[in-house]
mmCIF file of the N, C-alpha and C atoms, coordinates in Angstrom:
data_MODEL
# 
_entry.id   MODEL 
# 
loop_
_atom_site.group_PDB 
_atom_site.id 
_atom_site.type_symbol 
_atom_site.label_atom_id 
_atom_site.label_alt_id 
_atom_site.label_comp_id 
_atom_site.label_asym_id 
_atom_site.label_entity_id 
_atom_site.label_seq_id 
_atom_site.pdbx_PDB_ins_code 
_atom_site.Cartn_x 
_atom_site.Cartn_y 
_atom_site.Cartn_z 
_atom_site.occupancy 
_atom_site.B_iso_or_equiv 
_atom_site.pdbx_formal_charge 
_atom_site.auth_seq_id 
_atom_site.auth_comp_id 
_atom_site.auth_asym_id 
_atom_site.auth_atom_id 
_atom_site.pdbx_PDB_model_num 
ATOM 1   N N  . MET A 1 1  ? -0.995  43.354  35.418  1.00 0.00 ? 1  MET A N  1 
ATOM 2   C CA . MET A 1 1  ? -1.034  42.100  34.683  1.00 0.00 ? 1  MET A CA 1 
ATOM 3   C C  . MET A 1 1  ? -2.010  42.374  33.804  1.00 0.00 ? 1  MET A C  1 
ATOM 4   N N  . LYS A 1 2  ? -3.428  43.070  34.600  1.00 0.00 ? 2  LYS A N  1 
ATOM 5   C CA . LYS A 1 2  ? -4.282  43.487  33.576  1.00 0.00 ? 2  LYS A CA 1 
ATOM 6   C C  . LYS A 1 2  ? -4.080  43.986  31.994  1.00 0.00 ? 2  LYS A C  1 
ATOM 7   N N  . LYS A 1 3  ? -3.527  44.890  31.988  1.00 0.00 ? 3  LYS A N  1 
ATOM 8   C CA . LYS A 1 3  ? -2.956  45.544  30.727  1.00 0.00 ? 3  LYS A CA 1 
ATOM 9   C C  . LYS A 1 3  ? -2.480  44.262  29.672  1.00 0.00 ? 3  LYS A C  1 
ATOM 10  N N  . THR A 1 4  ? -1.629  43.545  30.355  1.00 0.00 ? 4  THR A N  1 
ATOM 11  C CA . THR A 1 4  ? -1.030  42.101  29.207  1.00 0.00 ? 4  THR A CA 1 
ATOM 12  C C  . THR A 1 4  ? -2.110  41.357  29.109  1.00 0.00 ? 4  THR A C  1 
ATOM 13  N N  . LEU A 1 5  ? -3.086  41.091  30.016  1.00 0.00 ? 5  LEU A N  1 
ATOM 14  C CA . LEU A 1 5  ? -4.370  40.201  29.308  1.00 0.00 ? 5  LEU A CA 1 
ATOM 15  C C  . LEU A 1 5  ? -4.738  41.058  28.575  1.00 0.00 ? 5  LEU A C  1 
ATOM 16  N N  . ALA A 1 6  ? -5.328  42.341  28.615  1.00 0.00 ? 6  ALA A N  1 
ATOM 17  C CA . ALA A 1 6  ? -6.012  43.022  27.565  1.00 0.00 ? 6  ALA A CA 1 
ATOM 18  C C  . ALA A 1 6  ? -5.050  43.094  26.315  1.00 0.00 ? 6  ALA A C  1 
ATOM 19  N N  . SER A 1 7  ? -4.013  43.060  26.134  1.00 0.00 ? 7  SER A N  1 
ATOM 20  C CA . SER A 1 7  ? -3.173  43.127  24.783  1.00 0.00 ? 7  SER A CA 1 
ATOM 21  C C  . SER A 1 7  ? -3.006  42.077  24.584  1.00 0.00 ? 7  SER A C  1 
ATOM 22  N N  . ILE A 1 8  ? -3.431  40.874  25.152  1.00 0.00 ? 8  ILE A N  1 
ATOM 23  C CA . ILE A 1 8  ? -2.685  39.689  24.899  1.00 0.00 ? 8  ILE A CA 1 
ATOM 24  C C  . ILE A 1 8  ? -4.571  39.192  23.871  1.00 0.00 ? 8  ILE A C  1 
ATOM 25  N N  . ILE A 1 9  ? -5.385  39.739  24.733  1.00 0.00 ? 9  ILE A N  1 
ATOM 26  C CA . ILE A 1 9  ? -7.130  39.239  24.433  1.00 0.00 ? 9  ILE A CA 1 
ATOM 27  C C  . ILE A 1 9  ? -6.854  40.197  22.957  1.00 0.00 ? 9  ILE A C  1 
ATOM 28  N N  . ALA A 1 10 ? -6.863  41.235  22.817  1.00 0.00 ? 10 ALA A N  1 
ATOM 29  C CA . ALA A 1 10 ? -6.937  42.566  21.659  1.00 0.00 ? 10 ALA A CA 1 
ATOM 30  C C  . ALA A 1 10 ? -6.216  41.778  20.498  1.00 0.00 ? 10 ALA A C  1 
ATOM 31  N N  . ALA A 1 11 ? -5.096  41.494  20.499  1.00 0.00 ? 11 ALA A N  1 
ATOM 32  C CA . ALA A 1 11 ? -4.162  40.517  19.892  1.00 0.00 ? 11 ALA A CA 1 
ATOM 33  C C  . ALA A 1 11 ? -4.764  39.496  19.216  1.00 0.00 ? 11 ALA A C  1 
ATOM 34  N N  . ALA A 1 12 ? -5.329  38.562  20.570  1.00 0.00 ? 12 ALA A N  1 
ATOM 35  C CA . ALA A 1 12 ? -6.419  37.519  19.283  1.00 0.00 ? 12 ALA A CA 1 
ATOM 36  C C  . ALA A 1 12 ? -7.463  38.145  18.929  1.00 0.00 ? 12 ALA A C  1 
ATOM 37  N N  . PHE A 1 13 ? -8.025  39.067  19.087  1.00 0.00 ? 13 PHE A N  1 
ATOM 38  C CA . PHE A 1 13 ? -9.367  39.045  18.104  1.00 0.00 ? 13 PHE A CA 1 
ATOM 39  C C  . PHE A 1 13 ? -8.599  39.797  17.014  1.00 0.00 ? 13 PHE A C  1 
ATOM 40  N N  . ALA A 1 14 ? -7.754  40.473  17.269  1.00 0.00 ? 14 ALA A N  1 
ATOM 41  C CA . ALA A 1 14 ? -7.254  40.930  15.783  1.00 0.00 ? 14 ALA A CA 1 
ATOM 42  C C  . ALA A 1 14 ? -6.764  40.035  14.931  1.00 0.00 ? 14 ALA A C  1 
ATOM 43  N N  . LEU A 1 15 ? -6.258  39.165  15.357  1.00 0.00 ? 15 LEU A N  1 
ATOM 44  C CA . LEU A 1 15 ? -6.020  37.874  14.409  1.00 0.00 ? 15 LEU A CA 1 
ATOM 45  C C  . LEU A 1 15 ? -7.122  37.266  13.999  1.00 0.00 ? 15 LEU A C  1 
ATOM 46  N N  . ALA A 1 16 ? -8.067  36.758  14.758  1.00 0.00 ? 16 ALA A N  1 
ATOM 47  C CA . ALA A 1 16 ? -9.220  36.264  14.472  1.00 0.00 ? 16 ALA A CA 1 
ATOM 48  C C  . ALA A 1 16 ? -9.977  37.247  13.196  1.00 0.00 ? 16 ALA A C  1 
ATOM 49  N N  . SER A 1 17 ? -9.740  38.483  13.412  1.00 0.00 ? 17 SER A N  1 
ATOM 50  C CA . SER A 1 17 ? -11.234 39.297  12.338  1.00 0.00 ? 17 SER A CA 1 
ATOM 51  C C  . SER A 1 17 ? -9.900  38.821  10.972  1.00 0.00 ? 17 SER A C  1 
ATOM 52  N N  . VAL A 1 18 ? -8.929  38.921  11.278  1.00 0.00 ? 18 VAL A N  1 
ATOM 53  C CA . VAL A 1 18 ? -7.777  38.797  9.896   1.00 0.00 ? 18 VAL A CA 1 
ATOM 54  C C  . VAL A 1 18 ? -8.149  37.721  9.150   1.00 0.00 ? 18 VAL A C  1 
ATOM 55  N N  . SER A 1 19 ? -8.072  36.802  10.037  1.00 0.00 ? 19 SER A N  1 
ATOM 56  C CA . SER A 1 19 ? -8.407  35.434  9.812   1.00 0.00 ? 19 SER A CA 1 
ATOM 57  C C  . SER A 1 19 ? -9.590  35.102  8.909   1.00 0.00 ? 19 SER A C  1 
ATOM 58  N N  . VAL A 1 20 ? -10.607 35.539  9.863   1.00 0.00 ? 20 VAL A N  1 
ATOM 59  C CA . VAL A 1 20 ? -12.586 35.765  8.977   1.00 0.00 ? 20 VAL A CA 1 
ATOM 60  C C  . VAL A 1 20 ? -12.368 36.133  7.638   1.00 0.00 ? 20 VAL A C  1 
ATOM 61  N N  . PHE A 1 21 ? -11.417 37.602  7.292   1.00 0.00 ? 21 PHE A N  1 
ATOM 62  C CA . PHE A 1 21 ? -11.952 38.186  6.366   1.00 0.00 ? 21 PHE A CA 1 
ATOM 63  C C  . PHE A 1 21 ? -10.815 37.572  5.457   1.00 0.00 ? 21 PHE A C  1 
ATOM 64  N N  . ALA A 1 22 ? -9.626  36.864  5.531   1.00 0.00 ? 22 ALA A N  1 
ATOM 65  C CA . ALA A 1 22 ? -8.994  36.145  4.241   1.00 0.00 ? 22 ALA A CA 1 
ATOM 66  C C  . ALA A 1 22 ? -9.765  34.923  4.162   1.00 0.00 ? 22 ALA A C  1 
ATOM 67  N N  . GLN A 1 23 ? -10.273 34.332  4.740   1.00 0.00 ? 23 GLN A N  1 
ATOM 68  C CA . GLN A 1 23 ? -11.232 33.159  4.403   1.00 0.00 ? 23 GLN A CA 1 
ATOM 69  C C  . GLN A 1 23 ? -12.570 33.613  3.194   1.00 0.00 ? 23 GLN A C  1 
ATOM 70  N N  . ALA A 1 24 ? -12.800 35.151  4.044   1.00 0.00 ? 24 ALA A N  1 
ATOM 71  C CA . ALA A 1 24 ? -13.979 35.253  3.112   1.00 0.00 ? 24 ALA A CA 1 
ATOM 72  C C  . ALA A 1 24 ? -13.854 35.514  1.553   1.00 0.00 ? 24 ALA A C  1 
ATOM 73  N N  . SER A 1 25 ? -12.137 36.115  1.706   1.00 0.00 ? 25 SER A N  1 
ATOM 74  C CA . SER A 1 25 ? -11.919 36.584  0.103   1.00 0.00 ? 25 SER A CA 1 
ATOM 75  C C  . SER A 1 25 ? -11.145 35.059  -0.572  1.00 0.00 ? 25 SER A C  1 
ATOM 76  N N  . ALA A 1 26 ? -11.355 34.029  0.105   1.00 0.00 ? 26 ALA A N  1 
ATOM 77  C CA . ALA A 1 26 ? -10.144 33.214  -0.625  1.00 0.00 ? 26 ALA A CA 1 
ATOM 78  C C  . ALA A 1 26 ? -11.137 32.698  -1.645  1.00 0.00 ? 26 ALA A C  1 
ATOM 79  N N  . PRO A 1 27 ? -12.537 32.075  -1.516  1.00 0.00 ? 27 PRO A N  1 
ATOM 80  C CA . PRO A 1 27 ? -13.259 31.929  -2.363  1.00 0.00 ? 27 PRO A CA 1 
ATOM 81  C C  . PRO A 1 27 ? -13.367 32.557  -4.140  1.00 0.00 ? 27 PRO A C  1 
ATOM 82  N N  . GLU A 1 28 ? -13.012 33.463  -3.907  1.00 0.00 ? 28 GLU A N  1 
ATOM 83  C CA . GLU A 1 28 ? -12.847 34.037  -5.238  1.00 0.00 ? 28 GLU A CA 1 
ATOM 84  C C  . GLU A 1 28 ? -11.396 33.323  -5.759  1.00 0.00 ? 28 GLU A C  1 
ATOM 85  N N  . ALA A 1 29 ? -10.129 33.388  -5.392  1.00 0.00 ? 29 ALA A N  1 
ATOM 86  C CA . ALA A 1 29 ? -9.649  32.793  -5.763  1.00 0.00 ? 29 ALA A CA 1 
ATOM 87  C C  . ALA A 1 29 ? -9.013  31.591  -6.143  1.00 0.00 ? 29 ALA A C  1 
ATOM 88  N N  . SER A 1 30 ? -9.940  30.695  -5.204  1.00 0.00 ? 30 SER A N  1 
ATOM 89  C CA . SER A 1 30 ? -9.916  28.986  -5.453  1.00 0.00 ? 30 SER A CA 1 
ATOM 90  C C  . SER A 1 30 ? -11.149 29.254  -6.567  1.00 0.00 ? 30 SER A C  1 
ATOM 91  N N  . ALA A 1 31 ? -11.735 29.614  -7.339  1.00 0.00 ? 31 ALA A N  1 
ATOM 92  C CA . ALA A 1 31 ? -12.759 29.336  -7.862  1.00 0.00 ? 31 ALA A CA 1 
ATOM 93  C C  . ALA A 1 31 ? -12.324 29.129  -9.529  1.00 0.00 ? 31 ALA A C  1 
ATOM 94  N N  . ALA A 1 32 ? -10.873 29.498  -9.533  1.00 0.00 ? 32 ALA A N  1 
ATOM 95  C CA . ALA A 1 32 ? -10.285 29.175  -10.933 1.00 0.00 ? 32 ALA A CA 1 
ATOM 96  C C  . ALA A 1 32 ? -10.346 27.276  -10.599 1.00 0.00 ? 32 ALA A C  1 
ATOM 97  N N  . ALA A 1 33 ? -10.303 27.228  -12.404 1.00 0.00 ? 33 ALA A N  1 
ATOM 98  C CA . ALA A 1 33 ? -10.256 25.397  -12.371 1.00 0.00 ? 33 ALA A CA 1 
ATOM 99  C C  . ALA A 1 33 ? -8.501  24.975  -12.054 1.00 0.00 ? 33 ALA A C  1 
ATOM 100 N N  . PRO A 1 34 ? -8.619  24.158  -11.194 1.00 0.00 ? 34 PRO A N  1 
ATOM 101 C CA . PRO A 1 34 ? -7.434  23.757  -11.106 1.00 0.00 ? 34 PRO A CA 1 
ATOM 102 C C  . PRO A 1 34 ? -6.402  23.110  -12.828 1.00 0.00 ? 34 PRO A C  1 
ATOM 103 N N  . ALA A 1 35 ? -5.237  23.127  -12.253 1.00 0.00 ? 35 ALA A N  1 
ATOM 104 C CA . ALA A 1 35 ? -4.554  22.308  -13.494 1.00 0.00 ? 35 ALA A CA 1 
ATOM 105 C C  . ALA A 1 35 ? -4.698  21.177  -13.693 1.00 0.00 ? 35 ALA A C  1 
ATOM 106 N N  . PRO A 1 36 ? -4.888  20.600  -15.064 1.00 0.00 ? 36 PRO A N  1 
ATOM 107 C CA . PRO A 1 36 ? -4.890  19.336  -15.243 1.00 0.00 ? 36 PRO A CA 1 
ATOM 108 C C  . PRO A 1 36 ? -3.256  18.483  -14.729 1.00 0.00 ? 36 PRO A C  1 
ATOM 109 N N  . MET A 1 37 ? -3.617  17.251  -14.599 1.00 0.00 ? 37 MET A N  1 
ATOM 110 C CA . MET A 1 37 ? -3.023  16.466  -13.717 1.00 0.00 ? 37 MET A CA 1 
ATOM 111 C C  . MET A 1 37 ? -1.983  16.009  -14.998 1.00 0.00 ? 37 MET A C  1 
ATOM 112 N N  . LYS A 1 38 ? -1.038  15.462  -15.024 1.00 0.00 ? 38 LYS A N  1 
ATOM 113 C CA . LYS A 1 38 ? 0.486   15.615  -15.625 1.00 0.00 ? 38 LYS A CA 1 
ATOM 114 C C  . LYS A 1 38 ? -0.207  13.919  -16.097 1.00 0.00 ? 38 LYS A C  1 
ATOM 115 N N  . ALA A 1 39 ? -0.208  13.402  -17.642 1.00 0.00 ? 39 ALA A N  1 
ATOM 116 C CA . ALA A 1 39 ? 0.361   12.237  -18.062 1.00 0.00 ? 39 ALA A CA 1 
ATOM 117 C C  . ALA A 1 39 ? 1.050   11.241  -17.308 1.00 0.00 ? 39 ALA A C  1 
ATOM 118 N N  . ASP A 1 40 ? 1.037   10.193  -16.956 1.00 0.00 ? 40 ASP A N  1 
ATOM 119 C CA . ASP A 1 40 ? 2.359   9.071   -16.076 1.00 0.00 ? 40 ASP A CA 1 
ATOM 120 C C  . ASP A 1 40 ? 2.622   8.549   -17.100 1.00 0.00 ? 40 ASP A C  1 
ATOM 121 N N  . LYS A 1 41 ? 4.100   9.073   -17.226 1.00 0.00 ? 41 LYS A N  1 
ATOM 122 C CA . LYS A 1 41 ? 4.525   8.167   -18.796 1.00 0.00 ? 41 LYS A CA 1 
ATOM 123 C C  . LYS A 1 41 ? 6.072   7.722   -18.321 1.00 0.00 ? 41 LYS A C  1 
ATOM 124 N N  . SER A 1 42 ? 5.897   7.228   -16.905 1.00 0.00 ? 42 SER A N  1 
ATOM 125 C CA . SER A 1 42 ? 7.062   6.603   -16.197 1.00 0.00 ? 42 SER A CA 1 
ATOM 126 C C  . SER A 1 42 ? 6.382   4.901   -16.665 1.00 0.00 ? 42 SER A C  1 
ATOM 127 N N  . LYS A 1 43 ? 7.730   4.166   -16.903 1.00 0.00 ? 43 LYS A N  1 
ATOM 128 C CA . LYS A 1 43 ? 7.616   3.017   -16.994 1.00 0.00 ? 43 LYS A CA 1 
ATOM 129 C C  . LYS A 1 43 ? 7.822   2.007   -15.635 1.00 0.00 ? 43 LYS A C  1 
ATOM 130 N N  . PRO A 1 44 ? 7.172   0.701   -15.929 1.00 0.00 ? 44 PRO A N  1 
ATOM 131 C CA . PRO A 1 44 ? 7.181   0.520   -14.666 1.00 0.00 ? 44 PRO A CA 1 
ATOM 132 C C  . PRO A 1 44 ? 8.662   -0.596  -14.314 1.00 0.00 ? 44 PRO A C  1 
ATOM 133 N N  . LYS A 1 45 ? 8.864   -0.233  -13.212 1.00 0.00 ? 45 LYS A N  1 
ATOM 134 C CA . LYS A 1 45 ? 10.115  -1.413  -12.758 1.00 0.00 ? 45 LYS A CA 1 
ATOM 135 C C  . LYS A 1 45 ? 10.559  -2.744  -13.586 1.00 0.00 ? 45 LYS A C  1 
ATOM 136 N N  . HIS A 1 46 ? 9.443   -3.535  -12.788 1.00 0.00 ? 46 HIS A N  1 
ATOM 137 C CA . HIS A 1 46 ? 9.469   -5.026  -12.940 1.00 0.00 ? 46 HIS A CA 1 
ATOM 138 C C  . HIS A 1 46 ? 8.346   -5.232  -13.781 1.00 0.00 ? 46 HIS A C  1 
ATOM 139 N N  . THR A 1 47 ? 8.709   -6.066  -14.865 1.00 0.00 ? 47 THR A N  1 
ATOM 140 C CA . THR A 1 47 ? 7.885   -6.926  -15.363 1.00 0.00 ? 47 THR A CA 1 
ATOM 141 C C  . THR A 1 47 ? 7.118   -8.342  -14.700 1.00 0.00 ? 47 THR A C  1 
ATOM 142 N N  . LEU A 1 48 ? 6.084   -8.685  -14.847 1.00 0.00 ? 48 LEU A N  1 
ATOM 143 C CA . LEU A 1 48 ? 5.606   -9.784  -14.290 1.00 0.00 ? 48 LEU A CA 1 
ATOM 144 C C  . LEU A 1 48 ? 5.886   -11.612 -14.737 1.00 0.00 ? 48 LEU A C  1 
ATOM 145 N N  . LYS A 1 49 ? 6.759   -12.144 -14.654 1.00 0.00 ? 49 LYS A N  1 
ATOM 146 C CA . LYS A 1 49 ? 7.072   -13.028 -14.906 1.00 0.00 ? 49 LYS A CA 1 
ATOM 147 C C  . LYS A 1 49 ? 6.413   -14.132 -15.185 1.00 0.00 ? 49 LYS A C  1 
ATOM 148 N N  . THR A 1 50 ? 6.413   -15.071 -16.125 1.00 0.00 ? 50 THR A N  1 
ATOM 149 C CA . THR A 1 50 ? 5.554   -16.006 -16.759 1.00 0.00 ? 50 THR A CA 1 
ATOM 150 C C  . THR A 1 50 ? 6.272   -17.474 -16.950 1.00 0.00 ? 50 THR A C  1 
ATOM 151 N N  . HIS A 1 51 ? 6.179   -18.438 -16.033 1.00 0.00 ? 51 HIS A N  1 
ATOM 152 C CA . HIS A 1 51 ? 6.655   -19.593 -15.820 1.00 0.00 ? 51 HIS A CA 1 
ATOM 153 C C  . HIS A 1 51 ? 6.422   -20.838 -16.473 1.00 0.00 ? 51 HIS A C  1 
ATOM 154 N N  . GLY A 1 52 ? 7.408   -21.307 -17.210 1.00 0.00 ? 52 GLY A N  1 
ATOM 155 C CA . GLY A 1 52 ? 7.071   -22.234 -18.710 1.00 0.00 ? 52 GLY A CA 1 
ATOM 156 C C  . GLY A 1 52 ? 7.039   -21.416 -19.541 1.00 0.00 ? 52 GLY A C  1 
ATOM 157 N N  . THR A 1 53 ? 7.389   -22.531 -21.069 1.00 0.00 ? 53 THR A N  1 
ATOM 158 C CA . THR A 1 53 ? 6.978   -21.997 -22.235 1.00 0.00 ? 53 THR A CA 1 
ATOM 159 C C  . THR A 1 53 ? 5.713   -21.786 -23.150 1.00 0.00 ? 53 THR A C  1 
ATOM 160 N N  . LYS A 1 54 ? 5.395   -21.016 -24.201 1.00 0.00 ? 54 LYS A N  1 
ATOM 161 C CA . LYS A 1 54 ? 4.465   -20.850 -24.665 1.00 0.00 ? 54 LYS A CA 1 
ATOM 162 C C  . LYS A 1 54 ? 3.908   -22.345 -25.072 1.00 0.00 ? 54 LYS A C  1 
ATOM 163 N N  . LYS A 1 55 ? 4.701   -23.072 -25.723 1.00 0.00 ? 55 LYS A N  1 
ATOM 164 C CA . LYS A 1 55 ? 4.491   -24.555 -26.169 1.00 0.00 ? 55 LYS A CA 1 
ATOM 165 C C  . LYS A 1 55 ? 3.687   -25.229 -24.888 1.00 0.00 ? 55 LYS A C  1 
ATOM 166 N N  . GLY A 1 56 ? 4.327   -24.805 -23.739 1.00 0.00 ? 56 GLY A N  1 
ATOM 167 C CA . GLY A 1 56 ? 3.512   -25.775 -22.994 1.00 0.00 ? 56 GLY A CA 1 
ATOM 168 C C  . GLY A 1 56 ? 2.723   -25.468 -22.234 1.00 0.00 ? 56 GLY A C  1 
ATOM 169 N N  . MET A 1 57 ? 2.551   -23.828 -22.120 1.00 0.00 ? 57 MET A N  1 
ATOM 170 C CA . MET A 1 57 ? 1.313   -22.872 -22.075 1.00 0.00 ? 57 MET A CA 1 
ATOM 171 C C  . MET A 1 57 ? 0.177   -23.602 -22.984 1.00 0.00 ? 57 MET A C  1 
ATOM 172 N N  . ALA A 1 58 ? 0.294   -23.418 -23.914 1.00 0.00 ? 58 ALA A N  1 
ATOM 173 C CA . ALA A 1 58 ? -0.794  -23.905 -25.254 1.00 0.00 ? 58 ALA A CA 1 
ATOM 174 C C  . ALA A 1 58 ? -1.164  -25.157 -24.861 1.00 0.00 ? 58 ALA A C  1 
ATOM 175 N N  . LYS A 1 59 ? -0.206  -25.936 -24.636 1.00 0.00 ? 59 LYS A N  1 
ATOM 176 C CA . LYS A 1 59 ? -0.826  -27.506 -24.614 1.00 0.00 ? 59 LYS A CA 1 
ATOM 177 C C  . LYS A 1 59 ? -1.570  -28.250 -23.305 1.00 0.00 ? 59 LYS A C  1 
ATOM 178 N N  . ALA A 1 60 ? -1.201  -26.795 -22.236 1.00 0.00 ? 60 ALA A N  1 
ATOM 179 C CA . ALA A 1 60 ? -1.854  -27.275 -20.765 1.00 0.00 ? 60 ALA A CA 1 
ATOM 180 C C  . ALA A 1 60 ? -3.568  -26.552 -20.904 1.00 0.00 ? 60 ALA A C  1 
ATOM 181 N N  . ALA A 1 61 ? -3.263  -25.313 -21.826 1.00 0.00 ? 61 ALA A N  1 
ATOM 182 C CA . ALA A 1 61 ? -4.567  -24.808 -22.018 1.00 0.00 ? 61 ALA A CA 1 
ATOM 183 C C  . ALA A 1 61 ? -5.591  -26.223 -22.890 1.00 0.00 ? 61 ALA A C  1 
ATOM 184 N N  . ALA A 1 62 ? -5.156  -26.370 -23.977 1.00 0.00 ? 62 ALA A N  1 
ATOM 185 C CA . ALA A 1 62 ? -5.758  -27.478 -24.922 1.00 0.00 ? 62 ALA A CA 1 
ATOM 186 C C  . ALA A 1 62 ? -6.356  -28.580 -24.087 1.00 0.00 ? 62 ALA A C  1 
ATOM 187 N N  . ALA A 1 63 ? -5.856  -29.263 -23.258 1.00 0.00 ? 63 ALA A N  1 
ATOM 188 C CA . ALA A 1 63 ? -5.847  -30.265 -22.381 1.00 0.00 ? 63 ALA A CA 1 
ATOM 189 C C  . ALA A 1 63 ? -6.704  -29.986 -21.191 1.00 0.00 ? 63 ALA A C  1 
ATOM 190 N N  . SER A 1 64 ? -6.938  -28.855 -20.674 1.00 0.00 ? 64 SER A N  1 
ATOM 191 C CA . SER A 1 64 ? -7.840  -28.410 -19.728 1.00 0.00 ? 64 SER A CA 1 
ATOM 192 C C  . SER A 1 64 ? -8.772  -28.071 -20.540 1.00 0.00 ? 64 SER A C  1 
ATOM 193 N N  . ALA A 1 65 ? -9.240  -27.590 -21.895 1.00 0.00 ? 65 ALA A N  1 
ATOM 194 C CA . ALA A 1 65 ? -10.352 -27.335 -22.524 1.00 0.00 ? 65 ALA A CA 1 
ATOM 195 C C  . ALA A 1 65 ? -10.788 -28.691 -22.929 1.00 0.00 ? 65 ALA A C  1 
ATOM 196 N N  . ALA A 1 66 ? -10.256 -29.665 -22.966 1.00 0.00 ? 66 ALA A N  1 
ATOM 197 C CA . ALA A 1 66 ? -10.314 -31.000 -23.533 1.00 0.00 ? 66 ALA A CA 1 
ATOM 198 C C  . ALA A 1 66 ? -10.826 -31.971 -22.299 1.00 0.00 ? 66 ALA A C  1 
ATOM 199 N N  . GLY A 1 67 ? -10.499 -31.487 -20.796 1.00 0.00 ? 67 GLY A N  1 
ATOM 200 C CA . GLY A 1 67 ? -11.087 -32.080 -19.783 1.00 0.00 ? 67 GLY A CA 1 
ATOM 201 C C  . GLY A 1 67 ? -10.234 -33.322 -19.544 1.00 0.00 ? 67 GLY A C  1 
ATOM 202 N N  . THR A 1 68 ? -8.960  -33.073 -19.942 1.00 0.00 ? 68 THR A N  1 
ATOM 203 C CA . THR A 1 68 ? -8.192  -34.371 -19.592 1.00 0.00 ? 68 THR A CA 1 
ATOM 204 C C  . THR A 1 68 ? -6.598  -33.479 -18.721 1.00 0.00 ? 68 THR A C  1 
ATOM 205 N N  . ASN A 1 69 ? -5.865  -34.545 -18.295 1.00 0.00 ? 69 ASN A N  1 
ATOM 206 C CA . ASN A 1 69 ? -4.608  -33.319 -17.531 1.00 0.00 ? 69 ASN A CA 1 
ATOM 207 C C  . ASN A 1 69 ? -3.269  -33.326 -18.847 1.00 0.00 ? 69 ASN A C  1 
ATOM 208 N N  . ASP A 1 70 ? -2.353  -33.062 -18.773 1.00 0.00 ? 70 ASP A N  1 
ATOM 209 C CA . ASP A 1 70 ? -0.843  -32.549 -20.197 1.00 0.00 ? 70 ASP A CA 1 
ATOM 210 C C  . ASP A 1 70 ? -0.939  -33.580 -20.653 1.00 0.00 ? 70 ASP A C  1 
ATOM 211 N N  . LYS A 1 71 ? -1.286  -34.844 -19.996 1.00 0.00 ? 71 LYS A N  1 
ATOM 212 C CA . LYS A 1 71 ? -0.409  -36.385 -20.675 1.00 0.00 ? 71 LYS A CA 1 
ATOM 213 C C  . LYS A 1 71 ? -1.725  -37.030 -21.237 1.00 0.00 ? 71 LYS A C  1 
ATOM 214 N N  . GLY A 1 72 ? -2.828  -36.731 -21.282 1.00 0.00 ? 72 GLY A N  1 
ATOM 215 C CA . GLY A 1 72 ? -3.882  -36.740 -21.922 1.00 0.00 ? 72 GLY A CA 1 
ATOM 216 C C  . GLY A 1 72 ? -5.014  -37.893 -21.321 1.00 0.00 ? 72 GLY A C  1 
ATOM 217 N N  . ALA A 1 73 ? -4.766  -38.354 -19.853 1.00 0.00 ? 73 ALA A N  1 
ATOM 218 C CA . ALA A 1 73 ? -5.684  -38.697 -18.961 1.00 0.00 ? 73 ALA A CA 1 
ATOM 219 C C  . ALA A 1 73 ? -6.820  -38.353 -19.087 1.00 0.00 ? 73 ALA A C  1 
ATOM 220 N N  . ALA A 1 74 ? -7.933  -38.845 -18.715 1.00 0.00 ? 74 ALA A N  1 
ATOM 221 C CA . ALA A 1 74 ? -8.802  -38.214 -18.028 1.00 0.00 ? 74 ALA A CA 1 
ATOM 222 C C  . ALA A 1 74 ? -9.089  -37.616 -16.901 1.00 0.00 ? 74 ALA A C  1 
ATOM 223 N N  . GLN A 1 75 ? -9.673  -36.734 -16.403 1.00 0.00 ? 75 GLN A N  1 
ATOM 224 C CA . GLN A 1 75 ? -9.292  -36.179 -15.237 1.00 0.00 ? 75 GLN A CA 1 
ATOM 225 C C  . GLN A 1 75 ? -10.454 -36.513 -14.080 1.00 0.00 ? 75 GLN A C  1 
# 
């Protein structure tokens, strides 16, 4: 039992030592600049819908600027 426990402890210590050594040499490899991101060239699946006609939207915008409703009555 003691030999098994001792071998498990020795294996854990060896694994920890290898891990520390690997981390110590890692910054040299990660010091290189990462690859640049590729530009997203995908198109959106859907476009936003606008309700009403362009003529109606222009009329509403003009009425709003004048301070009246679409029929010309004061608000």
